Structures are given as structure tokens and as C-alpha cells.
C-alpha positions in Angstrom: 101.2 -120.4 46.4 98.1 -122.5 45.6 95.6 -123.5 48.3 93.8 -126.9 48.3 90.5 -125.3 47.2 92.0 -123.7 44.1 94.0 -126.9 43.4 90.7 -128.9 43.3 89.0 -126.4 41.0 92.0 -126.6 38.6 91.9 -130.4 38.7 88.2 -130.5 38.1 88.6 -128.4 34.9 91.3 -130.8 33.6 89.2 -133.9 34.4 86.5 -133.1 31.9 88.0 -135.1 29.0 89.2 -138.7 28.8 92.5 -137.5 27.3 93.4 -135.5 30.5 92.0 -138.3 32.7 94.6 -140.7 31.3 97.5 -138.1 31.1 100.7 -138.7 32.9 101.2 -136.4 35.9 104.6 -134.7 36.2 106.2 -131.7 37.9 108.5 -129.4 36.0 111.4 -127.9 37.9 112.8 -124.4 37.2 115.8 -125.9 35.3 113.4 -127.7 32.9 113.7 -131.2 34.3 110.5 -133.3 34.4 109.7 -135.5 37.4 106.9 -138.0 37.9 104.5 -137.5 40.8 105.0 -140.4 43.3 102.5 -139.5 46.0 100.4 -136.7 47.4 99.9 -136.5 51.2 97.9 -134.3 53.6 100.2 -133.3 56.5 99.4 -131.5 59.7 101.6 -128.7 61.0 102.7 -129.0 64.6 104.2 -125.6 64.9 102.5 -122.9 67.0 101.6 -119.6 65.4 101.6 -120.8 61.7 98.8 -119.6 59.5 98.2 -122.9 57.8 97.4 -125.9 60.0 97.8 -128.4 57.1 99.7 -128.8 53.9 99.4 -131.0 50.8 102.9 -132.4 50.1 103.6 -133.8 46.6 106.5 -136.3 46.4 108.3 -136.6 43.1 110.7 -139.1 41.6 113.0 -139.0 38.5 111.3 -140.1 35.3 111.9 -143.9 34.8 110.7 -144.1 31.2 111.4 -141.1 29.0 108.8 -139.2 27.0 109.2 -137.4 23.7 109.7 -133.7 23.4 106.7 -131.5 24.2 105.1 -130.3 21.0 102.8 -127.6 22.4 100.9 -126.6 25.5 97.1 -127.2 25.2 
């Protein structure tokens, strides 16, 4: 599980180059399917006794325009 603070640190490292600033944002599911990120929302938990009071929810949608095969991880 990644907390918001660590998520921000990771994003800051990615945003240091123009290439990564313009990169498409996708989520990879365990079966290898790629989905585009549709939205990111901050949600408040209403349940009593939970450790986290808020959550970041990322909504995904099926890829509308396909991309080529991944060549390598940078």
C-alpha cells in the first residue's frame, strides 16, 4: 500500500523531464491489461474505527486508442 506522501515523492521524481511530463498515464492489472487513468479523487471515510480517514481513489477506463508494445522499462 502506498500513502499519499510517498505517492507525491514518486511523482515528483518522474516529473523532472519533459518526456515524463507528457507521458500517458496508465494502470497495469495483474493479468497484463493496460487501462487509462480517468480521474483521481480524494475521498473521506465515514466508517468509525478505521486507521485512514481519507483515501485517494484512481478511476480507470479501458484504453480507447491502442499503443504499441512496450520495448523496455526505463
